ROKOLVEX-825980 format. One record per residue (C-alpha): residue in three letters; x, y, z; chain. Coordinates in nm, 4 decimals. Layout:
<lumros>
ALA | X | Y | Z | A
...
</lumros>
This chain:
<lumros>
MET | -0.0053 | -0.0059 | 0.0121 | A
PRO | 0.1442 | 0.3449 | -0.0916 | A
TYR | 0.1560 | 0.6016 | 0.2048 | A
PRO | 0.0118 | 0.8274 | 0.3103 | A
GLN | -0.3199 | 0.6906 | 0.2994 | A
VAL | -0.6515 | 0.8584 | 0.4358 | A
THR | -0.9327 | 0.6982 | 0.5698 | A
HIS | -1.2579 | 0.8316 | 0.6977 | A
HIS | -1.4683 | 0.7472 | 0.9825 | A
GLY | -1.7237 | 0.9982 | 0.9852 | A
ALA | -1.8615 | 1.3219 | 0.7951 | A
ILE | -1.8811 | 1.1551 | 0.4405 | A
ASN | -2.2531 | 1.1311 | 0.4195 | A
GLY | -2.3398 | 1.4612 | 0.5991 | A
VAL | -2.1956 | 1.7373 | 0.8375 | A
THR | -2.1255 | 1.5956 | 1.1406 | A
GLY | -1.9317 | 1.3010 | 1.3106 | A
SER | -1.5975 | 1.4257 | 1.1579 | A
CYS | -1.3206 | 1.1502 | 1.2221 | A
HIS | -1.0519 | 1.1048 | 0.9658 | A
GLU | -0.7409 | 0.8972 | 0.9744 | A
LEU | -0.3966 | 0.9721 | 0.8138 | A
HIS | -0.1993 | 0.6427 | 0.7756 | A
ALA | 0.1657 | 0.7738 | 0.7618 | A
ASP | 0.2835 | 0.3955 | 0.7183 | A
ASP | 0.1525 | 0.0405 | 0.8352 | A
ALA | 0.2365 | 0.1335 | 1.2286 | A
HIS | 0.1581 | 0.4707 | 1.2502 | A
SER | -0.1602 | 0.6938 | 1.1947 | A
TYR | -0.3061 | 0.9920 | 1.3164 | A
LEU | -0.6770 | 1.0488 | 1.3876 | A
ILE | -0.7965 | 1.4069 | 1.2849 | A
ASP | -1.1353 | 1.4762 | 1.5104 | A
CYS | -1.3521 | 1.2228 | 1.6751 | A
GLY | -1.6871 | 1.4003 | 1.6243 | A
LEU | -2.0547 | 1.2793 | 1.7540 | A
PHE | -2.2981 | 1.1963 | 1.4779 | A
GLN | -2.6192 | 1.4080 | 1.4772 | A
GLY | -2.9500 | 1.4058 | 1.2823 | A
THR | -2.9667 | 1.1431 | 1.0220 | A
ASP | -2.6179 | 1.1625 | 0.9444 | A
THR | -2.4764 | 0.8142 | 0.9161 | A
SER | -2.1143 | 0.6648 | 0.9585 | A
GLY | -2.0831 | 0.5459 | 0.6077 | A
LYS | -2.1829 | 0.1862 | 0.7240 | A
GLY | -2.5376 | 0.2384 | 0.7174 | A
ARG | -2.5898 | 0.2831 | 1.1066 | A
ALA | -2.8175 | 0.5522 | 1.2589 | A
GLY | -2.6324 | 0.8565 | 1.3200 | A
GLN | -2.7336 | 0.9462 | 1.6632 | A
GLY | -2.6580 | 0.5793 | 1.8115 | A
SER | -2.3209 | 0.5757 | 1.6482 | A
LEU | -2.1374 | 0.6362 | 1.9588 | A
GLU | -1.9191 | 0.3312 | 1.9674 | A
ILE | -1.5746 | 0.3347 | 1.7802 | A
ASP | -1.5776 | 0.0944 | 1.5209 | A
PHE | -1.2371 | 0.1037 | 1.3702 | A
PRO | -0.9137 | -0.0298 | 1.4731 | A
LEU | -0.6894 | 0.1616 | 1.7380 | A
ASP | -0.3864 | -0.0510 | 1.7227 | A
THR | -0.1643 | 0.2152 | 1.4914 | A
VAL | -0.3583 | 0.5196 | 1.6218 | A
ARG | -0.0794 | 0.7300 | 1.8028 | A
ALA | -0.2146 | 1.0680 | 1.8518 | A
LEU | -0.5502 | 1.2752 | 1.7825 | A
ILE | -0.5445 | 1.6213 | 1.6814 | A
ALA | -0.8856 | 1.8279 | 1.7585 | A
THR | -0.9316 | 2.0894 | 1.4715 | A
HIS | -1.1760 | 2.2436 | 1.7082 | A
VAL | -1.3810 | 2.1701 | 1.9963 | A
HIS | -1.7711 | 2.1419 | 1.8491 | A
ILE | -1.9412 | 1.8492 | 1.9666 | A
ASP | -1.9693 | 1.6918 | 1.5932 | A
HIS | -1.5681 | 1.7165 | 1.6060 | A
VAL | -1.4838 | 1.6200 | 1.9451 | A
GLY | -1.7870 | 1.4353 | 2.1044 | A
ARG | -1.6836 | 1.0895 | 2.0560 | A
ILE | -1.3624 | 1.1643 | 2.2494 | A
PRO | -1.4971 | 0.9703 | 2.5695 | A
TYR | -1.5644 | 0.6466 | 2.3457 | A
LEU | -1.2359 | 0.6828 | 2.2110 | A
LEU | -1.0978 | 0.6428 | 2.5481 | A
ALA | -1.2982 | 0.3711 | 2.6589 | A
ALA | -1.2206 | 0.1802 | 2.3701 | A
GLY | -0.8646 | 0.2133 | 2.4783 | A
PHE | -0.6910 | 0.4984 | 2.2887 | A
ASP | -0.3957 | 0.6245 | 2.5362 | A
GLY | -0.2390 | 0.8683 | 2.2872 | A
PRO | -0.1867 | 1.2233 | 2.3197 | A
ILE | -0.4726 | 1.4800 | 2.2041 | A
LEU | -0.3095 | 1.7871 | 2.0153 | A
CYS | -0.4962 | 2.1048 | 1.9445 | A
SER | -0.4581 | 2.4857 | 1.9645 | A
GLU | -0.3753 | 2.6765 | 2.2912 | A
PRO | -0.7112 | 2.8298 | 2.3115 | A
SER | -0.8634 | 2.4594 | 2.2387 | A
ALA | -0.6921 | 2.3291 | 2.5304 | A
LYS | -0.8776 | 2.5771 | 2.7513 | A
LEU | -1.2276 | 2.5224 | 2.5730 | A
LEU | -1.1973 | 2.1207 | 2.5184 | A
PRO | -1.2303 | 2.0176 | 2.9001 | A
ILE | -1.5435 | 2.2000 | 2.9027 | A
VAL | -1.6807 | 2.0382 | 2.5983 | A
LEU | -1.5956 | 1.6910 | 2.7386 | A
GLU | -1.7019 | 1.7412 | 3.0386 | A
ASP | -2.0692 | 1.8314 | 2.9367 | A
ALA | -2.0637 | 1.5307 | 2.6650 | A
PHE | -1.9180 | 1.3108 | 2.9589 | A
LYS | -2.2338 | 1.4356 | 3.1812 | A
LEU | -2.4950 | 1.3922 | 2.9083 | A
GLY | -2.3949 | 1.0540 | 2.7739 | A
VAL | -2.1893 | 0.8667 | 3.0393 | A
SER | -2.2322 | 0.9703 | 3.3958 | A
ARG | -2.3052 | 1.2646 | 3.6167 | A
ASN | -2.1315 | 1.1359 | 3.9162 | A
GLN | -1.9142 | 1.4423 | 3.9874 | A
LYS | -1.6272 | 1.2209 | 4.1097 | A
GLN | -1.6263 | 1.0085 | 3.8173 | A
VAL | -1.6385 | 1.3448 | 3.6087 | A
GLU | -1.3648 | 1.4898 | 3.7842 | A
ARG | -1.1323 | 1.1960 | 3.7164 | A
TYR | -1.2306 | 1.1745 | 3.3526 | A
ILE | -1.1689 | 1.5608 | 3.3131 | A
ALA | -0.8142 | 1.5222 | 3.4900 | A
LEU | -0.7486 | 1.2337 | 3.2590 | A
VAL | -0.8252 | 1.4299 | 2.9494 | A
GLU | -0.6222 | 1.7066 | 3.0736 | A
GLN | -0.3164 | 1.4939 | 3.1178 | A
ARG | -0.3681 | 1.3908 | 2.7533 | A
ILE | -0.3894 | 1.7494 | 2.6024 | A
ILE | -0.0878 | 1.8941 | 2.4465 | A
ALA | -0.1541 | 2.2760 | 2.3730 | A
LEU | 0.0337 | 2.3539 | 2.0378 | A
PRO | 0.1014 | 2.7210 | 1.9343 | A
TYR | -0.0206 | 2.8279 | 1.5734 | A
ASN | 0.2161 | 2.8488 | 1.2675 | A
THR | 0.4600 | 2.6273 | 1.4711 | A
TRP | 0.5747 | 2.2738 | 1.3553 | A
PHE | 0.5384 | 1.9691 | 1.6148 | A
SER | 0.7251 | 1.6559 | 1.5783 | A
LEU | 0.4958 | 1.3437 | 1.6002 | A
ARG | 0.7351 | 1.0897 | 1.4758 | A
ALA | 1.1127 | 1.0841 | 1.3661 | A
SER | 1.2671 | 0.7595 | 1.2672 | A
ASP | 1.4750 | 0.6369 | 1.0119 | A
ASP | 1.1842 | 0.5054 | 0.8372 | A
LEU | 0.9281 | 0.8065 | 0.8640 | A
VAL | 0.9733 | 1.1665 | 0.9843 | A
CYS | 0.6064 | 1.3063 | 1.0584 | A
ARG | 0.5134 | 1.6676 | 1.1940 | A
ILE | 0.1926 | 1.8786 | 1.2063 | A
ARG | 0.1402 | 2.2788 | 1.2213 | A
LEU | -0.1802 | 2.4087 | 1.2888 | A
GLN | -0.2966 | 2.7257 | 1.1270 | A
ARG | -0.5801 | 2.9611 | 1.2126 | A
ALA | -0.9036 | 2.8316 | 1.0633 | A
GLY | -1.1523 | 3.1148 | 1.1678 | A
HIS | -1.4454 | 2.9179 | 1.2193 | A
ILE | -1.4404 | 2.9605 | 1.6211 | A
LEU | -1.2170 | 3.0325 | 1.8992 | A
GLY | -0.8908 | 2.7906 | 1.8713 | A
SER | -1.0140 | 2.6380 | 1.5352 | A
ALA | -0.7385 | 2.5371 | 1.3093 | A
TYR | -0.6593 | 2.3515 | 0.9991 | A
VAL | -0.3911 | 2.1031 | 1.0224 | A
GLU | -0.0728 | 2.0357 | 0.7832 | A
PHE | 0.1056 | 1.7218 | 0.7765 | A
ASP | 0.4398 | 1.6778 | 0.6530 | A
VAL | 0.5337 | 1.3378 | 0.6057 | A
THR | 0.8684 | 1.2416 | 0.4705 | A
TYR | 1.0309 | 0.8957 | 0.4224 | A
PRO | 1.4063 | 0.9054 | 0.4495 | A
ARG | 1.4817 | 0.5890 | 0.2826 | A
THR | 1.3221 | 0.6914 | -0.0414 | A
GLY | 1.3568 | 1.0683 | -0.0271 | A
GLN | 0.9679 | 1.0673 | -0.0506 | A
ARG | 0.7902 | 1.3769 | 0.0887 | A
LYS | 0.4073 | 1.4653 | 0.1139 | A
ARG | 0.2407 | 1.7605 | 0.2394 | A
VAL | -0.1442 | 1.6585 | 0.3570 | A
VAL | -0.3786 | 1.9431 | 0.4872 | A
PHE | -0.7124 | 1.8695 | 0.6697 | A
SER | -0.9182 | 2.1654 | 0.6484 | A
GLY | -1.1575 | 2.1201 | 0.9756 | A
ASP | -1.4179 | 2.3778 | 0.9274 | A
LEU | -1.2787 | 2.7070 | 0.7851 | A
GLY | -1.4582 | 3.0279 | 0.8917 | A
ALA | -1.6193 | 3.2811 | 0.6839 | A
PRO | -1.4305 | 3.6065 | 0.6029 | A
HIS | -1.4866 | 3.9017 | 0.8130 | A
ALA | -1.6360 | 3.7173 | 1.0888 | A
PRO | -1.6904 | 3.8938 | 1.4229 | A
LEU | -1.3948 | 3.8153 | 1.6949 | A
LEU | -1.1648 | 3.6285 | 1.4740 | A
PRO | -0.9041 | 3.6852 | 1.2113 | A
ALA | -0.9709 | 3.5061 | 0.8492 | A
PRO | -0.7894 | 3.1932 | 0.7762 | A
ARG | -0.5033 | 3.2034 | 0.5150 | A
PRO | -0.4377 | 2.9210 | 0.3094 | A
PRO | -0.1186 | 2.7197 | 0.3570 | A
TYR | 0.1381 | 2.7507 | 0.1148 | A
GLY | 0.0906 | 2.4352 | -0.0379 | A
ALA | -0.0166 | 2.0879 | -0.0262 | A
ASP | -0.0021 | 1.7491 | -0.2230 | A
VAL | -0.3520 | 1.6147 | -0.0756 | A
LEU | -0.6181 | 1.8233 | 0.0785 | A
VAL | -0.9124 | 1.6826 | 0.2789 | A
ILE | -1.1774 | 1.9912 | 0.2682 | A
GLU | -1.5044 | 2.0490 | 0.4167 | A
SER | -1.8271 | 2.1378 | 0.1917 | A
THR | -2.0963 | 2.2538 | 0.4331 | A
TYR | -2.1743 | 2.5547 | 0.2321 | A
GLY | -1.9997 | 2.4228 | -0.0769 | A
ASP | -2.3296 | 2.4912 | -0.2934 | A
ARG | -2.3994 | 2.8617 | -0.1692 | A
GLN | -2.2702 | 3.2034 | -0.0657 | A
HIS | -2.3258 | 3.4187 | 0.2225 | A
GLU | -2.4146 | 3.7685 | 0.2736 | A
ASP | -2.1590 | 4.0043 | 0.3442 | A
ARG | -2.1522 | 4.1259 | 0.7084 | A
ARG | -2.2931 | 4.4331 | 0.7073 | A
THR | -2.5703 | 4.3176 | 0.5329 | A
ARG | -2.6427 | 4.0339 | 0.7504 | A
ARG | -2.6144 | 4.2725 | 1.0576 | A
GLN | -2.8461 | 4.5259 | 0.9069 | A
ARG | -3.1006 | 4.1776 | 0.8413 | A
LEU | -3.0592 | 4.0700 | 1.2025 | A
GLU | -3.1707 | 4.4149 | 1.3085 | A
ARG | -3.4445 | 4.4043 | 1.0761 | A
VAL | -3.5664 | 4.0886 | 1.1498 | A
ILE | -3.5725 | 4.1219 | 1.5499 | A
GLU | -3.7759 | 4.4383 | 1.5146 | A
GLN | -4.0138 | 4.3122 | 1.2656 | A
ALA | -4.0407 | 4.0176 | 1.5177 | A
LEU | -4.0739 | 4.2203 | 1.8148 | A
LYS | -4.3699 | 4.4164 | 1.6667 | A
ASP | -4.5809 | 4.1456 | 1.8409 | A
ASN | -4.4334 | 4.1871 | 2.1730 | A
GLY | -4.3144 | 3.8428 | 2.1587 | A
THR | -3.9822 | 3.6590 | 2.2392 | A
VAL | -3.7552 | 3.5927 | 1.9414 | A
LEU | -3.5839 | 3.2686 | 2.0037 | A
ILE | -3.2367 | 3.1959 | 1.8565 | A
PRO | -3.1150 | 2.8441 | 1.8838 | A
ALA | -2.7404 | 2.8697 | 1.8889 | A
PHE | -2.4547 | 2.6640 | 1.9359 | A
SER | -2.2771 | 2.7369 | 2.2516 | A
ILE | -1.9397 | 2.7846 | 2.1187 | A
GLY | -1.8893 | 3.0278 | 1.8380 | A
ARG | -2.2335 | 3.1417 | 1.7098 | A
THR | -2.3314 | 3.2380 | 2.0544 | A
GLN | -2.0385 | 3.4629 | 2.0924 | A
GLU | -2.0460 | 3.6252 | 1.7425 | A
LEU | -2.4379 | 3.6838 | 1.7996 | A
LEU | -2.3725 | 3.8730 | 2.1386 | A
TYR | -2.0746 | 4.0547 | 1.9453 | A
GLU | -2.3103 | 4.2045 | 1.6767 | A
LEU | -2.6144 | 4.2641 | 1.9313 | A
GLU | -2.3541 | 4.4718 | 2.1222 | A
GLU | -2.2621 | 4.6621 | 1.8308 | A
ILE | -2.6627 | 4.7175 | 1.7370 | A
ILE | -2.7251 | 4.8253 | 2.0952 | A
HIS | -2.4221 | 5.0612 | 2.0818 | A
ARG | -2.5467 | 5.2224 | 1.7663 | A
ALA | -2.8812 | 5.2777 | 1.9064 | A
GLN | -2.7209 | 5.4609 | 2.2096 | A
THR | -2.5108 | 5.6925 | 2.0066 | A
LYS | -2.8229 | 5.8075 | 1.8281 | A
SER | -2.9478 | 6.1624 | 1.9096 | A
ALA | -3.3131 | 5.9697 | 1.9601 | A
PRO | -3.3569 | 5.7457 | 2.2606 | A
SER | -3.5098 | 5.4976 | 2.0489 | A
SER | -3.4772 | 5.3713 | 1.6779 | A
LYS | -3.8388 | 5.4190 | 1.4666 | A
ASN | -3.8834 | 5.1681 | 1.1603 | A
ARG | -4.1701 | 5.1208 | 0.9409 | A
VAL | -4.2722 | 4.7679 | 0.9360 | A
ARG | -4.5064 | 4.5546 | 0.7255 | A
ALA | -4.7586 | 4.2960 | 0.8903 | A
ARG | -4.6126 | 3.9460 | 0.9226 | A
ASP | -4.9143 | 3.8405 | 0.7036 | A
GLY | -4.7791 | 4.0827 | 0.4420 | A
SER | -5.0828 | 4.3150 | 0.4365 | A
ALA | -5.0525 | 4.6905 | 0.3105 | A
GLN | -5.1450 | 4.7976 | 0.6730 | A
ALA | -4.8235 | 4.9244 | 0.8391 | A
HIS | -4.7363 | 5.1035 | 1.1543 | A
ASP | -4.4627 | 5.2688 | 1.3408 | A
LEU | -4.2534 | 5.0482 | 1.5838 | A
GLU | -4.0241 | 5.1788 | 1.8349 | A
THR | -3.7570 | 4.9561 | 1.9649 | A
ASN | -3.5833 | 5.0926 | 2.2470 | A
TRP | -3.2792 | 4.8609 | 2.2040 | A
PRO | -3.0589 | 4.9939 | 2.4989 | A
GLU | -3.3255 | 4.8244 | 2.7309 | A
LEU | -3.4123 | 4.5079 | 2.5109 | A
PRO | -3.3201 | 4.2265 | 2.7341 | A
ILE | -3.0739 | 3.9744 | 2.5927 | A
ILE | -3.1308 | 3.6413 | 2.7697 | A
LEU | -2.8323 | 3.4171 | 2.7482 | A
ASP | -3.0047 | 3.0956 | 2.8689 | A
SER | -2.7376 | 2.8212 | 2.8486 | A
PRO | -2.4835 | 2.7244 | 3.1235 | A
LEU | -2.2581 | 2.5843 | 2.8987 | A
ALA | -2.2688 | 2.9323 | 2.6399 | A
SER | -2.2150 | 3.1411 | 2.9392 | A
ARG | -1.9103 | 2.9460 | 3.0372 | A
PHE | -1.7467 | 2.9590 | 2.6920 | A
THR | -1.8517 | 3.3233 | 2.6527 | A
ALA | -1.6410 | 3.3619 | 3.0019 | A
ALA | -1.3493 | 3.1584 | 2.8350 | A
TYR | -1.3922 | 3.3608 | 2.5267 | A
ARG | -1.3225 | 3.6998 | 2.7340 | A
GLU | -1.0247 | 3.5251 | 2.8935 | A
LEU | -0.8927 | 3.4355 | 2.5446 | A
GLN | -0.8902 | 3.8193 | 2.4276 | A
PRO | -0.5210 | 3.7640 | 2.3041 | A
PHE | -0.6602 | 3.5434 | 2.0229 | A
TRP | -0.9384 | 3.8105 | 1.9116 | A
ASN | -0.8981 | 4.0288 | 1.5793 | A
GLN | -0.7815 | 4.3659 | 1.5852 | A
GLU | -1.1487 | 4.5142 | 1.5607 | A
ALA | -1.2473 | 4.3512 | 1.8782 | A
LEU | -0.9543 | 4.4630 | 2.0673 | A
LYS | -1.0204 | 4.7837 | 1.9505 | A
ARG | -1.3800 | 4.7853 | 2.0961 | A
VAL | -1.2193 | 4.6629 | 2.4078 | A
LYS | -0.9869 | 4.9323 | 2.4351 | A
SER | -1.2574 | 5.1857 | 2.3983 | A
GLY | -1.4224 | 5.0623 | 2.6950 | A
ARG | -1.6833 | 4.8396 | 2.5460 | A
ARG | -1.7562 | 4.4774 | 2.6490 | A
PRO | -1.8382 | 4.3274 | 2.3289 | A
LEU | -1.9359 | 3.9885 | 2.5312 | A
GLY | -2.0579 | 4.1119 | 2.8710 | A
PHE | -2.2797 | 4.4363 | 2.7915 | A
GLU | -2.4992 | 4.5623 | 3.0333 | A
GLN | -2.8228 | 4.4430 | 2.8632 | A
LEU | -2.7155 | 4.0552 | 2.8760 | A
ILE | -2.8794 | 3.8384 | 3.1464 | A
THR | -2.7479 | 3.5018 | 3.2018 | A
VAL | -2.9819 | 3.1909 | 3.2951 | A
ASP | -2.7969 | 2.9498 | 3.5021 | A
SER | -2.9848 | 2.6951 | 3.7124 | A
HIS | -3.2788 | 2.4959 | 3.5883 | A
GLY | -3.5492 | 2.6480 | 3.8054 | A
ASP | -3.4670 | 2.9808 | 3.6853 | A
HIS | -3.4568 | 2.8569 | 3.3289 | A
MET | -3.8101 | 2.7316 | 3.3681 | A
ARG | -3.9247 | 3.0323 | 3.5538 | A
MET | -3.8121 | 3.2452 | 3.2395 | A
VAL | -3.9886 | 3.0411 | 3.0166 | A
GLN | -4.2869 | 3.0655 | 3.1850 | A
HIS | -4.2483 | 3.4652 | 3.2337 | A
LEU | -4.1811 | 3.5021 | 2.8635 | A
ALA | -4.4830 | 3.2805 | 2.7620 | A
ARG | -4.7497 | 3.4601 | 2.9590 | A
THR | -4.6259 | 3.8221 | 2.9280 | A
ALA | -4.6100 | 4.0448 | 2.6470 | A
ARG | -4.2546 | 4.1755 | 2.7194 | A
PRO | -4.0107 | 4.1654 | 2.3866 | A
ALA | -3.7213 | 3.9922 | 2.4573 | A
ILE | -3.4397 | 3.7966 | 2.2478 | A
VAL | -3.3472 | 3.4460 | 2.4158 | A
ILE | -3.0352 | 3.2632 | 2.2795 | A
ALA | -3.0277 | 2.9071 | 2.3965 | A
GLY | -2.8868 | 2.5616 | 2.3059 | A
ASN | -2.8631 | 2.3494 | 2.1264 | A
GLY | -2.8291 | 2.4883 | 1.7532 | A
MET | -3.0167 | 2.2263 | 1.5827 | A
CYS | -3.3156 | 2.2210 | 1.8502 | A
SER | -3.2714 | 1.8483 | 1.9087 | A
SER | -3.2014 | 1.8795 | 2.2871 | A
GLY | -3.1007 | 2.1327 | 2.5585 | A
ARG | -3.3140 | 2.4396 | 2.6904 | A
ILE | -3.4189 | 2.5482 | 2.3474 | A
VAL | -3.6700 | 2.2777 | 2.3619 | A
ASN | -3.8731 | 2.4135 | 2.6428 | A
TYR | -3.8999 | 2.7398 | 2.4922 | A
LEU | -4.0123 | 2.5950 | 2.1919 | A
LYS | -4.2679 | 2.3743 | 2.3600 | A
ALA | -4.4020 | 2.7016 | 2.5413 | A
MET | -4.3930 | 2.9200 | 2.2289 | A
LEU | -4.3824 | 2.7729 | 1.8891 | A
SER | -4.7783 | 2.7437 | 1.8997 | A
GLY | -4.8055 | 3.1252 | 1.9634 | A
SER | -4.8222 | 3.3454 | 1.6777 | A
ARG | -4.6575 | 3.6593 | 1.8610 | A
HIS | -4.3385 | 3.4570 | 1.8983 | A
ASN | -4.0605 | 3.3945 | 1.6431 | A
VAL | -3.7706 | 3.1763 | 1.5966 | A
LEU | -3.4892 | 3.3201 | 1.4190 | A
PHE | -3.2041 | 3.0506 | 1.2679 | A
VAL | -2.8645 | 3.1670 | 1.2232 | A
GLY | -2.6809 | 2.8440 | 1.1703 | A
TYR | -2.6871 | 2.5350 | 0.9434 | A
GLN | -2.9894 | 2.2648 | 1.0455 | A
ALA | -2.8843 | 1.9148 | 0.9893 | A
ALA | -3.1449 | 1.6948 | 0.8044 | A
GLY | -3.3366 | 1.4847 | 1.0595 | A
THR | -3.3152 | 1.7407 | 1.3251 | A
PRO | -3.6119 | 1.9300 | 1.4824 | A
GLY | -3.4446 | 2.2417 | 1.3608 | A
ARG | -3.4528 | 2.1548 | 1.0043 | A
ALA | -3.8376 | 2.0650 | 1.0401 | A
ILE | -3.9213 | 2.3831 | 1.1617 | A
GLN | -3.7054 | 2.5771 | 0.9226 | A
THR | -3.8730 | 2.3804 | 0.6064 | A
TYR | -4.2406 | 2.3938 | 0.7335 | A
GLY | -4.2905 | 2.6613 | 0.9668 | A
SER | -4.3473 | 2.9280 | 0.6885 | A
ALA | -4.6096 | 2.6685 | 0.5530 | A
GLY | -4.7902 | 2.6128 | 0.9039 | A
GLY | -4.6573 | 2.2630 | 0.9212 | A
TYR | -4.5585 | 2.0911 | 1.2896 | A
VAL | -4.2561 | 1.9305 | 1.4691 | A
ASP | -4.2209 | 1.6491 | 1.7008 | A
LEU | -4.0395 | 1.7610 | 2.0081 | A
ASP | -4.0441 | 1.5153 | 2.3296 | A
GLY | -4.2987 | 1.2777 | 2.1697 | A
GLU | -4.5338 | 1.5998 | 2.1273 | A
ARG | -4.6697 | 1.7005 | 1.8253 | A
LEU | -4.6479 | 2.0988 | 1.7836 | A
ASP | -4.8322 | 2.3228 | 1.5245 | A
ILE | -4.6028 | 2.5798 | 1.4095 | A
LYS | -4.7699 | 2.9193 | 1.4306 | A
ALA | -4.4603 | 3.1363 | 1.5416 | A
GLY | -4.2908 | 3.3288 | 1.2946 | A
VAL | -3.9624 | 3.1555 | 1.1259 | A
ALA | -3.6971 | 3.3433 | 0.9665 | A
SER | -3.3246 | 3.2426 | 0.8846 | A
ILE | -3.0021 | 3.4435 | 0.8124 | A
GLY | -2.7662 | 3.2135 | 0.6508 | A
GLY | -2.4832 | 3.4778 | 0.6644 | A
TYR | -2.4085 | 3.3967 | 0.9893 | A
SER | -2.2739 | 3.0827 | 0.9368 | A
ALA | -1.9421 | 3.0206 | 1.0787 | A
HIS | -1.8337 | 2.8177 | 0.7841 | A
ALA | -1.7013 | 2.9336 | 0.4547 | A
ASP | -1.9425 | 2.9659 | 0.1518 | A
GLN | -1.8374 | 2.8204 | -0.1806 | A
ASP | -1.6411 | 3.1406 | -0.2732 | A
GLY | -1.4581 | 3.1227 | 0.0753 | A
LEU | -1.3469 | 2.7438 | 0.0193 | A
VAL | -1.2478 | 2.7899 | -0.3510 | A
ARG | -1.0087 | 3.0712 | -0.2333 | A
PHE | -0.8809 | 2.8170 | 0.0336 | A
VAL | -0.7696 | 2.6232 | -0.2621 | A
THR | -0.6487 | 2.8696 | -0.5295 | A
GLY | -0.4833 | 3.0889 | -0.2849 | A
MET | -0.2275 | 2.8059 | -0.2452 | A
ARG | 0.1034 | 2.8778 | -0.4449 | A
ARG | 0.1210 | 2.5324 | -0.5026 | A
ARG | -0.2180 | 2.3454 | -0.5402 | A
PRO | -0.3189 | 2.0316 | -0.4298 | A
SER | -0.3190 | 1.7474 | -0.7149 | A
HIS | -0.5679 | 1.5551 | -0.4964 | A
ILE | -0.8640 | 1.6779 | -0.3074 | A
ARG | -1.1068 | 1.4761 | -0.0963 | A
ILE | -1.4254 | 1.6625 | -0.0221 | A
VAL | -1.6317 | 1.5912 | 0.2895 | A
HIS | -1.8585 | 1.7098 | 0.5599 | A
GLY | -2.1505 | 1.8294 | 0.3420 | A
GLU | -2.4709 | 1.7164 | 0.1783 | A
ALA | -2.4525 | 1.5366 | -0.1566 | A
LYS | -2.5629 | 1.8534 | -0.3500 | A
ALA | -2.2974 | 2.0885 | -0.1793 | A
LYS | -1.9867 | 1.8548 | -0.2422 | A
GLN | -2.1002 | 1.7871 | -0.5902 | A
ALA | -2.1294 | 2.1707 | -0.6236 | A
LEU | -1.7870 | 2.2380 | -0.5041 | A
ALA | -1.6339 | 1.9409 | -0.6814 | A
ALA | -1.7861 | 2.0974 | -1.0108 | A
ARG | -1.6747 | 2.4541 | -0.9469 | A
LEU | -1.3067 | 2.3405 | -0.8268 | A
ALA | -1.3008 | 2.1252 | -1.1772 | A
THR | -1.3793 | 2.4095 | -1.3837 | A
ILE | -1.1015 | 2.6407 | -1.2028 | A
TYR | -0.8280 | 2.3656 | -1.2512 | A
GLN | -0.9172 | 2.2980 | -1.6119 | A
ASP | -0.8896 | 2.6964 | -1.6964 | A
LYS | -0.5666 | 2.6796 | -1.5067 | A
GLN | -0.4690 | 2.3465 | -1.6738 | A
HIS | -0.3668 | 2.1788 | -1.3450 | A
PRO | -0.3814 | 1.8237 | -1.3194 | A
LEU | -0.6514 | 1.7369 | -1.0215 | A
GLN | -0.8104 | 1.4214 | -0.8731 | A
ILE | -1.1317 | 1.5284 | -0.7085 | A
GLU | -1.2819 | 1.2603 | -0.5034 | A
ILE | -1.6258 | 1.2360 | -0.2911 | A
PRO | -1.5585 | 0.9464 | -0.0379 | A
GLN | -1.8423 | 0.7368 | 0.0264 | A
</lumros>
């Protein structure tokens, strides 16, 4: 078998369960991510995604795990990996090293045990395994007469700590040398808080995500204006705007953008911003709407998201220059006055009941992002059938999740099943795709074409079929124009 070789243990039939293995030789391989399956995604062997927790591939040659970032669909199976006997190090960026124990503690409590002593022992074990790597610095995985293998992490711009991975694999006896790059999840340019990703110098083999390989995002200014308009339109009914959001990354970006909207409102001469809005039913009747943004409560109802937001604040050195400039001017992008955090379950239930029965406008950000579990479910059960409430999606909804069902059928007056209960969707439903933390098609293409030495072999993963095929077609056209030989592969 010629080396290096890449095999995939997830994220080939959808956008979750990321897990890839680079075989450097017959005795040394390295895992890139080990994520949880969600929705209807499967492992590639036809198993039901949400039940696919066990590690069904051999670990005898696996020497290390490299985590590109700490989203659950990239690290959620680590508890099961350790239980299966993996005893190697877990390599990740310096910010991820701080965030990963928080994610894995939550995953352990949800999937294994809530016994505090067991949780503490497990997290202590994880922390012993973690090796934090600085960005743009080579780290040696293997150095022998037969194999020299090293990796380098570069900023991916997806969430704080996210990285793409460069493998430099050399075989001294033959003189062969290969550069293999795993994109992880790449971020959109000009995202809040984070510097945009820069392509590597070059690669021989590229494994690239394709979540939004078939579409383009709005620019940041446009999407922030849309966010403001959508919320103001929704609040005209004196209801609650429910925003299902992932605890890591999306929540912090939303808070950052909401703080900017509030700051702009405060600096205007008038105490409130007046906007002409059209009724949701599309009728010609319109009326003046006063939204006093500086007094509008922004409710963060997710203990996990609150912990990550605090960690984000502690990791300010990894923010981009725009965000640091705001801090220096005295602003608190992730801790502004209107932000209310809800921690205990009792406080959560009281907040749900209060907002469901009162007519006070509010914005609620709650996990999880695809509405399959978490506190957002209680809000949806209490408010989804009320026409004065609204659900605003700002992130990807995987096939088979309640979030996808609400997003797809909500505007048509459909229904969704939550906790075994069928709920009619009478609340307003809106989506702003531009807030995705993933690069769009142009961004993915720029990652490839921005390399001075372009790859000759590209494997497209982490996307639905139409997204992967669209990205493959676009890349094939570009390579044909440039007369670069290219093998494009969509693993099955």
